[in-house]
N, C-alpha and C positions, 0 to 999 in steps of 0.2 A: 938255521941254515948251515952254520959251520959243522954241525954234527951229521948232516945228511950226506949220503953218498951221491955221486953224480947223477945216477938214474932215479933217485927217489923223488917223488913229487913233493913240491913245497905247497901244494894246494892252489887255490885261486889267488892270482896275483894281478895287481893293476900296475901297468907300465905307463908313465906319463912322459911324453916326449917334450923336448925343449923347443917349443913352437909358439908363435903368436898368431898363426894362420890356420891352426887346426891340423888334423891328421892328413898325411899325404902318402903317396906311393913309396917314397923313400923310407918312411917310418915302417910301413908294412913290409917292405923288402928286408929291413933289418930283422924283423921277426921271422920272416920266411927263411932267412939265412941260418937261423938256429933251429929250424924244424917246426916252427909254429905256423899252422895254416888255418886256424880257426880261433875265434874269440869274439867277445862282445866289444864292438868298437863304439867310441864316443868321439865322432869326427870333429865336432866343434871344439871339444876340450883337448883334443890331441892325446887321447888315452885309449888303451886297450886292456880289457880284463880277460884273462885266460888261465887255465891251469899250466904251471910250468914246473920243470924239474930243477933241482939244485944247479945242475950244470948250465941250464939255459939262463938262469938268473945270474950266475957268475959271469957268463959271457956278455950279459947286458950291462952289468954294473959299472964298467969303465968306458962304455960307449958314450962319446960326447953328445950324441943326439938324444940320450936318455936323461931326463931331468930328475925323475924319481921312480923308485920301485917300492911297492909296499904290499903287504898281505891284505887280502880282502876278508879278514876274519869277521865272524859274527860278533856283534857288539854284546857285551854283558853289562847290564846295569847293576849298580851296587845300591841304589836307593829305589824304593818302591815308587816314589814320586817321579823319578826320571823316566 
């Protein structure tokens, strides 16, 4: 992320909000305010998965309503048994 310019995509990102009651309009409005209008929502978990730019991630990282942000990268197994 530090090497990406503001408009470069960071790929599929999962944003988890600090909530015990699930996703609500306040959370979605935070995403809308940074230009996100679509994504896959997980209402009960309080999470949204969507492609984000580096600038969008940077604007979310210090928001007190955001509990965690992580990349939804494909898993790579290192053992055949796994």
